[in-house]
mmCIF file as Biopython writes it, N, C-alpha, C and O atoms, coordinates in Angstrom:
data_model
#
loop_
_atom_site.group_PDB
_atom_site.id
_atom_site.type_symbol
_atom_site.label_atom_id
_atom_site.label_alt_id
_atom_site.label_comp_id
_atom_site.label_asym_id
_atom_site.label_entity_id
_atom_site.label_seq_id
_atom_site.pdbx_PDB_ins_code
_atom_site.Cartn_x
_atom_site.Cartn_y
_atom_site.Cartn_z
_atom_site.occupancy
_atom_site.B_iso_or_equiv
_atom_site.auth_seq_id
_atom_site.auth_asym_id
_atom_site.pdbx_PDB_model_num
ATOM 1   N N  . MET A ? 1  ? -45.765 21.182 3.226  1.0 0.0 1  A 1 
ATOM 2   C CA . MET A ? 1  ? -47.188 21.032 3.132  1.0 0.0 1  A 1 
ATOM 3   C C  . MET A ? 1  ? -47.822 21.625 4.391  1.0 0.0 1  A 1 
ATOM 4   O O  . MET A ? 1  ? -47.356 21.368 5.501  1.0 0.0 1  A 1 
ATOM 5   N N  . LYS A ? 2  ? -48.883 22.415 4.223  1.0 0.0 2  A 1 
ATOM 6   C CA . LYS A ? 2  ? -49.525 23.085 5.344  1.0 0.0 2  A 1 
ATOM 7   C C  . LYS A ? 2  ? -51.030 23.124 5.107  1.0 0.0 2  A 1 
ATOM 8   O O  . LYS A ? 2  ? -51.475 23.371 3.986  1.0 0.0 2  A 1 
ATOM 9   N N  . LEU A ? 3  ? -51.812 22.883 6.149  1.0 0.0 3  A 1 
ATOM 10  C CA . LEU A ? 3  ? -53.271 22.913 6.074  1.0 0.0 3  A 1 
ATOM 11  C C  . LEU A ? 3  ? -53.782 23.795 7.193  1.0 0.0 3  A 1 
ATOM 12  O O  . LEU A ? 3  ? -53.396 23.626 8.349  1.0 0.0 3  A 1 
ATOM 13  N N  . THR A ? 4  ? -54.654 24.740 6.853  1.0 0.0 4  A 1 
ATOM 14  C CA . THR A ? 4  ? -55.273 25.631 7.833  1.0 0.0 4  A 1 
ATOM 15  C C  . THR A ? 4  ? -56.774 25.467 7.740  1.0 0.0 4  A 1 
ATOM 16  O O  . THR A ? 4  ? -57.348 25.558 6.655  1.0 0.0 4  A 1 
ATOM 17  N N  . ILE A ? 5  ? -57.417 25.224 8.878  1.0 0.0 5  A 1 
ATOM 18  C CA . ILE A ? 5  ? -58.866 25.080 8.917  1.0 0.0 5  A 1 
ATOM 19  C C  . ILE A ? 5  ? -59.428 26.154 9.832  1.0 0.0 5  A 1 
ATOM 20  O O  . ILE A ? 5  ? -59.095 26.212 11.016 1.0 0.0 5  A 1 
ATOM 21  N N  . TYR A ? 6  ? -60.287 27.009 9.274  1.0 0.0 6  A 1 
ATOM 22  C CA . TYR A ? 6  ? -60.967 28.040 10.046 1.0 0.0 6  A 1 
ATOM 23  C C  . TYR A ? 6  ? -62.292 27.462 10.512 1.0 0.0 6  A 1 
ATOM 24  O O  . TYR A ? 6  ? -63.128 27.084 9.692  1.0 0.0 6  A 1 
ATOM 25  N N  . HIS A ? 7  ? -62.490 27.390 11.824 1.0 0.0 7  A 1 
ATOM 26  C CA . HIS A ? 7  ? -63.646 26.698 12.369 1.0 0.0 7  A 1 
ATOM 27  C C  . HIS A ? 7  ? -64.498 27.572 13.272 1.0 0.0 7  A 1 
ATOM 28  O O  . HIS A ? 7  ? -65.206 27.055 14.137 1.0 0.0 7  A 1 
ATOM 29  N N  . GLY A ? 8  ? -64.446 28.886 13.091 1.0 0.0 8  A 1 
ATOM 30  C CA . GLY A ? 8  ? -65.320 29.780 13.835 1.0 0.0 8  A 1 
ATOM 31  C C  . GLY A ? 8  ? -64.724 30.406 15.078 1.0 0.0 8  A 1 
ATOM 32  O O  . GLY A ? 8  ? -65.437 31.089 15.813 1.0 0.0 8  A 1 
ATOM 33  N N  . THR A ? 9  ? -63.444 30.200 15.341 1.0 0.0 9  A 1 
ATOM 34  C CA . THR A ? 9  ? -62.793 30.853 16.468 1.0 0.0 9  A 1 
ATOM 35  C C  . THR A ? 9  ? -61.687 31.765 15.941 1.0 0.0 9  A 1 
ATOM 36  O O  . THR A ? 9  ? -61.415 31.795 14.740 1.0 0.0 9  A 1 
ATOM 37  N N  . LYS A ? 10 ? -61.054 32.506 16.849 1.0 0.0 10 A 1 
ATOM 38  C CA . LYS A ? 10 ? -60.004 33.433 16.436 1.0 0.0 10 A 1 
ATOM 39  C C  . LYS A ? 10 ? -58.777 32.712 15.892 1.0 0.0 10 A 1 
ATOM 40  O O  . LYS A ? 10 ? -58.150 33.177 14.940 1.0 0.0 10 A 1 
ATOM 41  N N  . ILE A ? 11 ? -58.434 31.573 16.500 1.0 0.0 11 A 1 
ATOM 42  C CA . ILE A ? 11 ? -57.221 30.844 16.116 1.0 0.0 11 A 1 
ATOM 43  C C  . ILE A ? 11 ? -57.614 29.621 15.296 1.0 0.0 11 A 1 
ATOM 44  O O  . ILE A ? 11 ? -58.320 28.751 15.805 1.0 0.0 11 A 1 
ATOM 45  N N  . PRO A ? 12 ? -57.174 29.531 14.034 1.0 0.0 12 A 1 
ATOM 46  C CA . PRO A ? 12 ? -57.525 28.366 13.218 1.0 0.0 12 A 1 
ATOM 47  C C  . PRO A ? 12 ? -56.661 27.157 13.571 1.0 0.0 12 A 1 
ATOM 48  O O  . PRO A ? 12 ? -55.626 27.288 14.225 1.0 0.0 12 A 1 
ATOM 49  N N  . PHE A ? 13 ? -57.102 25.980 13.130 1.0 0.0 13 A 1 
ATOM 50  C CA . PHE A ? 13 ? -56.293 24.776 13.250 1.0 0.0 13 A 1 
ATOM 51  C C  . PHE A ? 13 ? -55.249 24.796 12.148 1.0 0.0 13 A 1 
ATOM 52  O O  . PHE A ? 13 ? -55.579 25.050 10.989 1.0 0.0 13 A 1 
ATOM 53  N N  . VAL A ? 14 ? -53.994 24.532 12.491 1.0 0.0 14 A 1 
ATOM 54  C CA . VAL A ? 14 ? -52.917 24.515 11.509 1.0 0.0 14 A 1 
ATOM 55  C C  . VAL A ? 14 ? -52.163 23.195 11.643 1.0 0.0 14 A 1 
ATOM 56  O O  . VAL A ? 14 ? -51.729 22.815 12.730 1.0 0.0 14 A 1 
ATOM 57  N N  . ALA A ? 15 ? -52.019 22.512 10.520 1.0 0.0 15 A 1 
ATOM 58  C CA . ALA A ? 15 ? -51.255 21.270 10.479 1.0 0.0 15 A 1 
ATOM 59  C C  . ALA A ? 15 ? -50.095 21.471 9.510  1.0 0.0 15 A 1 
ATOM 60  O O  . ALA A ? 15 ? -50.259 22.061 8.442  1.0 0.0 15 A 1 
ATOM 61  N N  . VAL A ? 16 ? -48.932 20.979 9.888  1.0 0.0 16 A 1 
ATOM 62  C CA . VAL A ? 16 ? -47.743 21.103 9.052  1.0 0.0 16 A 1 
ATOM 63  C C  . VAL A ? 16 ? -47.184 19.706 8.807  1.0 0.0 16 A 1 
ATOM 64  O O  . VAL A ? 16 ? -46.972 18.944 9.750  1.0 0.0 16 A 1 
ATOM 65  N N  . GLY A ? 17 ? -46.950 19.378 7.564  1.0 0.0 17 A 1 
ATOM 66  C CA . GLY A ? 17 ? -46.430 18.060 7.221  1.0 0.0 17 A 1 
ATOM 67  C C  . GLY A ? 17 ? -47.523 17.175 6.646  1.0 0.0 17 A 1 
ATOM 68  O O  . GLY A ? 17 ? -48.712 17.386 6.888  1.0 0.0 17 A 1 
ATOM 69  N N  . LYS A ? 18 ? -47.102 16.193 5.891  1.0 0.0 18 A 1 
ATOM 70  C CA . LYS A ? 18 ? -48.026 15.317 5.181  1.0 0.0 18 A 1 
ATOM 71  C C  . LYS A ? 18 ? -48.944 14.556 6.137  1.0 0.0 18 A 1 
ATOM 72  O O  . LYS A ? 18 ? -50.158 14.543 5.933  1.0 0.0 18 A 1 
ATOM 73  N N  . ASN A ? 19 ? -48.396 13.925 7.169  1.0 0.0 19 A 1 
ATOM 74  C CA . ASN A ? 19 ? -49.196 13.105 8.070  1.0 0.0 19 A 1 
ATOM 75  C C  . ASN A ? 19 ? -50.156 13.941 8.918  1.0 0.0 19 A 1 
ATOM 76  O O  . ASN A ? 19 ? -51.304 13.544 9.118  1.0 0.0 19 A 1 
ATOM 77  N N  . GLN A ? 20 ? -49.704 15.078 9.412  1.0 0.0 20 A 1 
ATOM 78  C CA . GLN A ? 20 ? -50.592 15.951 10.181 1.0 0.0 20 A 1 
ATOM 79  C C  . GLN A ? 20 ? -51.721 16.477 9.310  1.0 0.0 20 A 1 
ATOM 80  O O  . GLN A ? 20 ? -52.868 16.535 9.753  1.0 0.0 20 A 1 
ATOM 81  N N  . CYS A ? 21 ? -51.413 16.859 8.084  1.0 0.0 21 A 1 
ATOM 82  C CA . CYS A ? 21 ? -52.438 17.371 7.169  1.0 0.0 21 A 1 
ATOM 83  C C  . CYS A ? 21 ? -53.470 16.292 6.867  1.0 0.0 21 A 1 
ATOM 84  O O  . CYS A ? 21 ? -54.670 16.566 6.857  1.0 0.0 21 A 1 
ATOM 85  N N  . ASN A ? 22 ? -53.018 15.082 6.623  1.0 0.0 22 A 1 
ATOM 86  C CA . ASN A ? 22 ? -53.947 13.989 6.344  1.0 0.0 22 A 1 
ATOM 87  C C  . ASN A ? 22 ? -54.840 13.696 7.546  1.0 0.0 22 A 1 
ATOM 88  O O  . ASN A ? 22 ? -56.050 13.530 7.390  1.0 0.0 22 A 1 
ATOM 89  N N  . LEU A ? 23 ? -54.256 13.630 8.749  1.0 0.0 23 A 1 
ATOM 90  C CA . LEU A ? 23 ? -55.042 13.364 9.954  1.0 0.0 23 A 1 
ATOM 91  C C  . LEU A ? 23 ? -56.062 14.469 10.226 1.0 0.0 23 A 1 
ATOM 92  O O  . LEU A ? 23 ? -57.224 14.183 10.515 1.0 0.0 23 A 1 
ATOM 93  N N  . LEU A ? 24 ? -55.635 15.719 10.136 1.0 0.0 24 A 1 
ATOM 94  C CA . LEU A ? 24 ? -56.527 16.826 10.431 1.0 0.0 24 A 1 
ATOM 95  C C  . LEU A ? 24 ? -57.640 16.927 9.392  1.0 0.0 24 A 1 
ATOM 96  O O  . LEU A ? 24 ? -58.792 17.180 9.745  1.0 0.0 24 A 1 
ATOM 97  N N  . ASN A ? 25 ? -57.312 16.734 8.130  1.0 0.0 25 A 1 
ATOM 98  C CA . ASN A ? 25 ? -58.323 16.777 7.075  1.0 0.0 25 A 1 
ATOM 99  C C  . ASN A ? 25 ? -59.353 15.664 7.270  1.0 0.0 25 A 1 
ATOM 100 O O  . ASN A ? 25 ? -60.553 15.901 7.129  1.0 0.0 25 A 1 
ATOM 101 N N  . PHE A ? 26 ? -58.898 14.462 7.589  1.0 0.0 26 A 1 
ATOM 102 C CA . PHE A ? 26 ? -59.798 13.339 7.824  1.0 0.0 26 A 1 
ATOM 103 C C  . PHE A ? 26 ? -60.690 13.595 9.031  1.0 0.0 26 A 1 
ATOM 104 O O  . PHE A ? 26 ? -61.893 13.337 8.979  1.0 0.0 26 A 1 
ATOM 105 N N  . ALA A ? 27 ? -60.108 14.102 10.123 1.0 0.0 27 A 1 
ATOM 106 C CA . ALA A ? 27 ? -60.876 14.374 11.338 1.0 0.0 27 A 1 
ATOM 107 C C  . ALA A ? 27 ? -61.907 15.474 11.107 1.0 0.0 27 A 1 
ATOM 108 O O  . ALA A ? 27 ? -62.997 15.428 11.676 1.0 0.0 27 A 1 
ATOM 109 N N  . TYR A ? 28 ? -61.577 16.456 10.285 1.0 0.0 28 A 1 
ATOM 110 C CA . TYR A ? 28 ? -62.515 17.544 9.996  1.0 0.0 28 A 1 
ATOM 111 C C  . TYR A ? 28 ? -63.646 17.059 9.088  1.0 0.0 28 A 1 
ATOM 112 O O  . TYR A ? 28 ? -64.800 17.450 9.262  1.0 0.0 28 A 1 
ATOM 113 N N  . LYS A ? 29 ? -63.309 16.213 8.126  1.0 0.0 29 A 1 
ATOM 114 C CA . LYS A ? 29 ? -64.308 15.708 7.187  1.0 0.0 29 A 1 
ATOM 115 C C  . LYS A ? 29 ? -65.275 14.735 7.861  1.0 0.0 29 A 1 
ATOM 116 O O  . LYS A ? 29 ? -66.468 14.734 7.557  1.0 0.0 29 A 1 
ATOM 117 N N  . TYR A ? 30 ? -64.762 13.903 8.779  1.0 0.0 30 A 1 
ATOM 118 C CA . TYR A ? 30 ? -65.561 12.920 9.500  1.0 0.0 30 A 1 
ATOM 119 C C  . TYR A ? 30 ? -65.376 13.164 10.998 1.0 0.0 30 A 1 
ATOM 120 O O  . TYR A ? 30 ? -64.457 12.601 11.593 1.0 0.0 30 A 1 
ATOM 121 N N  . PRO A ? 31 ? -66.227 13.991 11.631 1.0 0.0 31 A 1 
ATOM 122 C CA . PRO A ? 31 ? -65.965 14.455 13.000 1.0 0.0 31 A 1 
ATOM 123 C C  . PRO A ? 31 ? -66.323 13.484 14.123 1.0 0.0 31 A 1 
ATOM 124 O O  . PRO A ? 31 ? -66.560 13.933 15.244 1.0 0.0 31 A 1 
ATOM 125 N N  . ASN A ? 32 ? -66.373 12.197 13.877 1.0 0.0 32 A 1 
ATOM 126 C CA . ASN A ? 32 ? -66.639 11.215 14.926 1.0 0.0 32 A 1 
ATOM 127 C C  . ASN A ? 32 ? -65.331 10.630 15.435 1.0 0.0 32 A 1 
ATOM 128 O O  . ASN A ? 32 ? -64.257 11.045 15.000 1.0 0.0 32 A 1 
ATOM 129 N N  . TRP A ? 33 ? -65.410 9.668  16.357 1.0 0.0 33 A 1 
ATOM 130 C CA . TRP A ? 33 ? -64.217 9.009  16.891 1.0 0.0 33 A 1 
ATOM 131 C C  . TRP A ? 33 ? -63.645 8.052  15.853 1.0 0.0 33 A 1 
ATOM 132 O O  . TRP A ? 33 ? -64.390 7.349  15.169 1.0 0.0 33 A 1 
ATOM 133 N N  . HIS A ? 34 ? -62.310 8.028  15.739 1.0 0.0 34 A 1 
ATOM 134 C CA . HIS A ? 34 ? -61.608 7.169  14.787 1.0 0.0 34 A 1 
ATOM 135 C C  . HIS A ? 34 ? -60.421 6.509  15.477 1.0 0.0 34 A 1 
ATOM 136 O O  . HIS A ? 34 ? -59.704 7.150  16.245 1.0 0.0 34 A 1 
ATOM 137 N N  . SER A ? 35 ? -60.220 5.225  15.199 1.0 0.0 35 A 1 
ATOM 138 C CA . SER A ? 35 ? -59.052 4.516  15.717 1.0 0.0 35 A 1 
ATOM 139 C C  . SER A ? 35 ? -57.818 4.936  14.932 1.0 0.0 35 A 1 
ATOM 140 O O  . SER A ? 35 ? -57.916 5.344  13.775 1.0 0.0 35 A 1 
ATOM 141 N N  . TYR A ? 36 ? -56.664 4.833  15.566 1.0 0.0 36 A 1 
ATOM 142 C CA . TYR A ? 36 ? -55.419 5.182  14.888 1.0 0.0 36 A 1 
ATOM 143 C C  . TYR A ? 36 ? -54.364 4.122  15.153 1.0 0.0 36 A 1 
ATOM 144 O O  . TYR A ? 36 ? -54.408 3.413  16.159 1.0 0.0 36 A 1 
ATOM 145 N N  . ALA A ? 37 ? -53.423 4.028  14.240 1.0 0.0 37 A 1 
ATOM 146 C CA . ALA A ? 37 ? -52.307 3.094  14.383 1.0 0.0 37 A 1 
ATOM 147 C C  . ALA A ? 37 ? -51.293 3.686  15.353 1.0 0.0 37 A 1 
ATOM 148 O O  . ALA A ? 37 ? -51.290 4.890  15.608 1.0 0.0 37 A 1 
ATOM 149 N N  . THR A ? 38 ? -50.447 2.838  15.883 1.0 0.0 38 A 1 
ATOM 150 C CA . THR A ? 38 ? -49.454 3.315  16.852 1.0 0.0 38 A 1 
ATOM 151 C C  . THR A ? 38 ? -48.041 3.294  16.274 1.0 0.0 38 A 1 
ATOM 152 O O  . THR A ? 38 ? -47.063 3.158  17.009 1.0 0.0 38 A 1 
ATOM 153 N N  . ASP A ? 39 ? -47.944 3.430  14.955 1.0 0.0 39 A 1 
ATOM 154 C CA . ASP A ? 39 ? -46.616 3.513  14.357 1.0 0.0 39 A 1 
ATOM 155 C C  . ASP A ? 39 ? -46.013 4.896  14.628 1.0 0.0 39 A 1 
ATOM 156 O O  . ASP A ? 39 ? -46.710 5.829  15.027 1.0 0.0 39 A 1 
ATOM 157 N N  . LYS A ? 40 ? -44.720 4.999  14.406 1.0 0.0 40 A 1 
ATOM 158 C CA . LYS A ? 40 ? -43.967 6.197  14.791 1.0 0.0 40 A 1 
ATOM 159 C C  . LYS A ? 40 ? -44.466 7.463  14.078 1.0 0.0 40 A 1 
ATOM 160 O O  . LYS A ? 40 ? -44.630 8.504  14.716 1.0 0.0 40 A 1 
ATOM 161 N N  . SER A ? 41 ? -44.707 7.384  12.779 1.0 0.0 41 A 1 
ATOM 162 C CA . SER A ? 41 ? -45.100 8.582  12.035 1.0 0.0 41 A 1 
ATOM 163 C C  . SER A ? 41 ? -46.511 9.045  12.413 1.0 0.0 41 A 1 
ATOM 164 O O  . SER A ? 41 ? -46.763 10.247 12.505 1.0 0.0 41 A 1 
ATOM 165 N N  . THR A ? 42 ? -47.420 8.111  12.630 1.0 0.0 42 A 1 
ATOM 166 C CA . THR A ? 42 ? -48.774 8.484  13.034 1.0 0.0 42 A 1 
ATOM 167 C C  . THR A ? 42 ? -48.776 9.093  14.426 1.0 0.0 42 A 1 
ATOM 168 O O  . THR A ? 42 ? -49.449 10.096 14.662 1.0 0.0 42 A 1 
ATOM 169 N N  . MET A ? 43 ? -48.036 8.504  15.340 1.0 0.0 43 A 1 
ATOM 170 C CA . MET A ? 43 ? -47.979 9.030  16.704 1.0 0.0 43 A 1 
ATOM 171 C C  . MET A ? 43 ? -47.333 10.418 16.748 1.0 0.0 43 A 1 
ATOM 172 O O  . MET A ? 43 ? -47.761 11.280 17.515 1.0 0.0 43 A 1 
ATOM 173 N N  . ARG A ? 44 ? -46.319 10.628 15.934 1.0 0.0 44 A 1 
ATOM 174 C CA . ARG A ? 44 ? -45.669 11.934 15.881 1.0 0.0 44 A 1 
ATOM 175 C C  . ARG A ? 44 ? -46.646 12.995 15.358 1.0 0.0 44 A 1 
ATOM 176 O O  . ARG A ? 44 ? -46.715 14.099 15.898 1.0 0.0 44 A 1 
ATOM 177 N N  . ALA A ? 45 ? -47.393 12.657 14.313 1.0 0.0 45 A 1 
ATOM 178 C CA . ALA A ? 45 ? -48.367 13.593 13.755 1.0 0.0 45 A 1 
ATOM 179 C C  . ALA A ? 45 ? -49.495 13.864 14.749 1.0 0.0 45 A 1 
ATOM 180 O O  . ALA A ? 45 ? -49.914 15.009 14.917 1.0 0.0 45 A 1 
ATOM 181 N N  . LEU A ? 46 ? -49.979 12.828 15.399 1.0 0.0 46 A 1 
ATOM 182 C CA . LEU A ? 46 ? -51.061 12.976 16.357 1.0 0.0 46 A 1 
ATOM 183 C C  . LEU A ? 46 ? -50.624 13.793 17.576 1.0 0.0 46 A 1 
ATOM 184 O O  . LEU A ? 46 ? -51.389 14.624 18.066 1.0 0.0 46 A 1 
ATOM 185 N N  . ASN A ? 47 ? -49.421 13.569 18.061 1.0 0.0 47 A 1 
ATOM 186 C CA . ASN A ? 47 ? -48.911 14.356 19.190 1.0 0.0 47 A 1 
ATOM 187 C C  . ASN A ? 47 ? -48.756 15.824 18.836 1.0 0.0 47 A 1 
ATOM 188 O O  . ASN A ? 47 ? -48.993 16.692 19.675 1.0 0.0 47 A 1 
ATOM 189 N N  . GLY A ? 48 ? -48.359 16.110 17.601 1.0 0.0 48 A 1 
ATOM 190 C CA . GLY A ? 48 ? -48.276 17.502 17.166 1.0 0.0 48 A 1 
ATOM 191 C C  . GLY A ? 48 ? -49.639 18.173 17.144 1.0 0.0 48 A 1 
ATOM 192 O O  . GLY A ? 48 ? -49.769 19.333 17.535 1.0 0.0 48 A 1 
ATOM 193 N N  . LEU A ? 49 ? -50.663 17.444 16.683 1.0 0.0 49 A 1 
ATOM 194 C CA . LEU A ? 49 ? -52.019 18.006 16.678 1.0 0.0 49 A 1 
ATOM 195 C C  . LEU A ? 49 ? -52.579 18.122 18.085 1.0 0.0 49 A 1 
ATOM 196 O O  . LEU A ? 49 ? -53.359 19.033 18.363 1.0 0.0 49 A 1 
ATOM 197 N N  . LEU A ? 50 ? -52.198 17.222 18.971 1.0 0.0 50 A 1 
ATOM 198 C CA . LEU A ? 50 ? -52.621 17.316 20.371 1.0 0.0 50 A 1 
ATOM 199 C C  . LEU A ? 50 ? -52.034 18.542 21.053 1.0 0.0 50 A 1 
ATOM 200 O O  . LEU A ? 50 ? -52.729 19.230 21.801 1.0 0.0 50 A 1 
ATOM 201 N N  . LYS A ? 51 ? -50.760 18.819 20.799 1.0 0.0 51 A 1 
ATOM 202 C CA . LYS A ? 51 ? -50.107 19.982 21.415 1.0 0.0 51 A 1 
ATOM 203 C C  . LYS A ? 51 ? -50.753 21.290 20.985 1.0 0.0 51 A 1 
ATOM 204 O O  . LYS A ? 51 ? -50.808 22.245 21.760 1.0 0.0 51 A 1 
ATOM 205 N N  . SER A ? 52 ? -51.248 21.335 19.734 1.0 0.0 52 A 1 
ATOM 206 C CA . SER A ? 52 ? -51.899 22.550 19.258 1.0 0.0 52 A 1 
ATOM 207 C C  . SER A ? 52 ? -53.404 22.523 19.502 1.0 0.0 52 A 1 
ATOM 208 O O  . SER A ? 52 ? -54.129 23.386 19.006 1.0 0.0 52 A 1 
ATOM 209 N N  . ASN A ? 53 ? -53.883 21.526 20.272 1.0 0.0 53 A 1 
ATOM 210 C CA . ASN A ? 53 ? -55.287 21.427 20.686 1.0 0.0 53 A 1 
ATOM 211 C C  . ASN A ? 53 ? -56.244 21.275 19.506 1.0 0.0 53 A 1 
ATOM 212 O O  . ASN A ? 53 ? -57.370 21.769 19.560 1.0 0.0 53 A 1 
ATOM 213 N N  . CYS A ? 54 ? -55.815 20.607 18.454 1.0 0.0 54 A 1 
ATOM 214 C CA . CYS A ? 54 ? -56.663 20.382 17.281 1.0 0.0 54 A 1 
ATOM 215 C C  . CYS A ? 54 ? -57.518 19.132 17.412 1.0 0.0 54 A 1 
ATOM 216 O O  . CYS A ? 54 ? -58.624 19.077 16.875 1.0 0.0 54 A 1 
ATOM 217 N N  . VAL A ? 55 ? -57.018 18.134 18.117 1.0 0.0 55 A 1 
ATOM 218 C CA . VAL A ? 55 ? -57.740 16.865 18.257 1.0 0.0 55 A 1 
ATOM 219 C C  . VAL A ? 55 ? -57.829 16.470 19.730 1.0 0.0 55 A 1 
ATOM 220 O O  . VAL A ? 55 ? -57.087 16.974 20.573 1.0 0.0 55 A 1 
ATOM 221 N N  . ILE A ? 56 ? -58.751 15.561 20.012 1.0 0.0 56 A 1 
ATOM 222 C CA . ILE A ? 56 ? -58.936 14.980 21.336 1.0 0.0 56 A 1 
ATOM 223 C C  . ILE A ? 56 ? -58.665 13.492 21.213 1.0 0.0 56 A 1 
ATOM 224 O O  . ILE A ? 56 ? -59.078 12.872 20.233 1.0 0.0 56 A 1 
ATOM 225 N N  . VAL A ? 57 ? -57.976 12.903 22.189 1.0 0.0 57 A 1 
ATOM 226 C CA . VAL A ? 57 ? -57.682 11.471 22.192 1.0 0.0 57 A 1 
ATOM 227 C C  . VAL A ? 57 ? -58.292 10.858 23.441 1.0 0.0 57 A 1 
ATOM 228 O O  . VAL A ? 57 ? -58.206 11.440 24.523 1.0 0.0 57 A 1 
ATOM 229 N N  . ASN A ? 58 ? -58.912 9.681  23.305 1.0 0.0 58 A 1 
ATOM 230 C CA . ASN A ? 58 ? -59.462 8.995  24.477 1.0 0.0 58 A 1 
ATOM 231 C C  . ASN A ? 58 ? -58.599 7.791  24.840 1.0 0.0 58 A 1 
ATOM 232 O O  . ASN A ? 58 ? -57.578 7.539  24.200 1.0 0.0 58 A 1 
ATOM 233 N N  . GLN A ? 59 ? -59.009 7.048  25.865 1.0 0.0 59 A 1 
ATOM 234 C CA . GLN A ? 59 ? -58.208 5.932  26.363 1.0 0.0 59 A 1 
ATOM 235 C C  . GLN A ? 59 ? -58.298 4.692  25.482 1.0 0.0 59 A 1 
ATOM 236 O O  . GLN A ? 59 ? -57.617 3.704  25.758 1.0 0.0 59 A 1 
ATOM 237 N N  . HIS A ? 60 ? -59.111 4.710  24.439 1.0 0.0 60 A 1 
ATOM 238 C CA . HIS A ? 60 ? -59.275 3.555  23.556 1.0 0.0 60 A 1 
ATOM 239 C C  . HIS A ? 60 ? -58.497 3.701  22.243 1.0 0.0 60 A 1 
ATOM 240 O O  . HIS A ? 60 ? -58.841 3.057  21.252 1.0 0.0 60 A 1 
ATOM 241 N N  . ASN A ? 61 ? -57.464 4.529  22.226 1.0 0.0 61 A 1 
ATOM 242 C CA . ASN A ? 61 ? -56.675 4.810  21.007 1.0 0.0 61 A 1 
ATOM 243 C C  . ASN A ? 61 ? -57.564 5.318  19.883 1.0 0.0 61 A 1 
ATOM 244 O O  . ASN A ? 61 ? -57.499 4.830  18.755 1.0 0.0 61 A 1 
ATOM 245 N N  . GLN A ? 62 ? -58.401 6.310  20.208 1.0 0.0 62 A 1 
ATOM 246 C CA . GLN A ? 62 ? -59.265 6.942  19.239 1.0 0.0 62 A 1 
ATOM 247 C C  . GLN A ? 62 ? -59.082 8.453  19.317 1.0 0.0 62 A 1 
ATOM 248 O O  . GLN A ? 62 ? -58.738 8.993  20.369 1.0 0.0 62 A 1 
ATOM 249 N N  . PHE A ? 63 ? -59.314 9.127  18.197 1.0 0.0 63 A 1 
ATOM 250 C CA . PHE A ? 63 ? -59.200 10.578 18.156 1.0 0.0 63 A 1 
ATOM 251 C C  . PHE A ? 63 ? -60.369 11.166 17.408 1.0 0.0 63 A 1 
ATOM 252 O O  . PHE A ? 63 ? -61.021 10.489 16.614 1.0 0.0 63 A 1 
ATOM 253 N N  . LYS A ? 64 ? -60.637 12.462 17.675 1.0 0.0 64 A 1 
ATOM 254 C CA . LYS A ? 64 ? -61.606 13.229 16.913 1.0 0.0 64 A 1 
ATOM 255 C C  . LYS A ? 64 ? -61.197 14.695 16.966 1.0 0.0 64 A 1 
ATOM 256 O O  . LYS A ? 64 ? -60.408 15.103 17.818 1.0 0.0 64 A 1 
ATOM 257 N N  . ILE A ? 65 ? -61.738 15.472 16.052 1.0 0.0 65 A 1 
ATOM 258 C CA . ILE A ? 65 ? -61.388 16.894 15.996 1.0 0.0 65 A 1 
ATOM 259 C C  . ILE A ? 65 ? -62.002 17.625 17.189 1.0 0.0 65 A 1 
ATOM 260 O O  . ILE A ? 65 ? -63.086 17.269 17.653 1.0 0.0 65 A 1 
ATOM 261 N N  . ASN A ? 66 ? -61.320 18.622 17.669 1.0 0.0 66 A 1 
ATOM 262 C CA . ASN A ? 66 ? -61.750 19.385 18.837 1.0 0.0 66 A 1 
ATOM 263 C C  . ASN A ? 66 ? -62.460 20.646 18.371 1.0 0.0 66 A 1 
ATOM 264 O O  . ASN A ? 66 ? -61.860 21.720 18.345 1.0 0.0 66 A 1 
ATOM 265 N N  . LEU A ? 67 ? -63.726 20.529 18.006 1.0 0.0 67 A 1 
ATOM 266 C CA . LEU A ? 67 ? -64.477 21.676 17.526 1.0 0.0 67 A 1 
ATOM 267 C C  . LEU A ? 67 ? -64.942 22.582 18.653 1.0 0.0 67 A 1 
ATOM 268 O O  . LEU A ? 67 ? -65.441 23.676 18.392 1.0 0.0 67 A 1 
ATOM 269 N N  . GLY A ? 68 ? -64.793 22.159 19.882 1.0 0.0 68 A 1 
ATOM 270 C CA . GLY A ? 68 ? -65.147 22.996 21.026 1.0 0.0 68 A 1 
ATOM 271 C C  . GLY A ? 68 ? -64.042 23.954 21.421 1.0 0.0 68 A 1 
ATOM 272 O O  . GLY A ? 68 ? -64.220 24.745 22.347 1.0 0.0 68 A 1 
ATOM 273 N N  . ALA A ? 69 ? -62.904 23.904 20.742 1.0 0.0 69 A 1 
ATOM 274 C CA . ALA A ? 69 ? -61.766 24.740 21.107 1.0 0.0 69 A 1 
ATOM 275 C C  . ALA A ? 69 ? -61.924 26.153 20.614 1.0 0.0 69 A 1 
ATOM 276 O O  . ALA A ? 69 ? -61.047 26.987 20.840 1.0 0.0 69 A 1 
#
């Protein structure tokens, strides 16, 4: 499963895997801050999106899409 979001820059956001695709799609559809669970699969998906600079995480266990990238 793969999701690509073109957001106006040269490099699009790309998510691979069910959990990453769900997180990225949700963050793109609702671009505000959202709380996340700290289970293993969610953290793995979120860390993958963080490494590719798709999302921003704050100190309150919340994330949002990085449209400024």
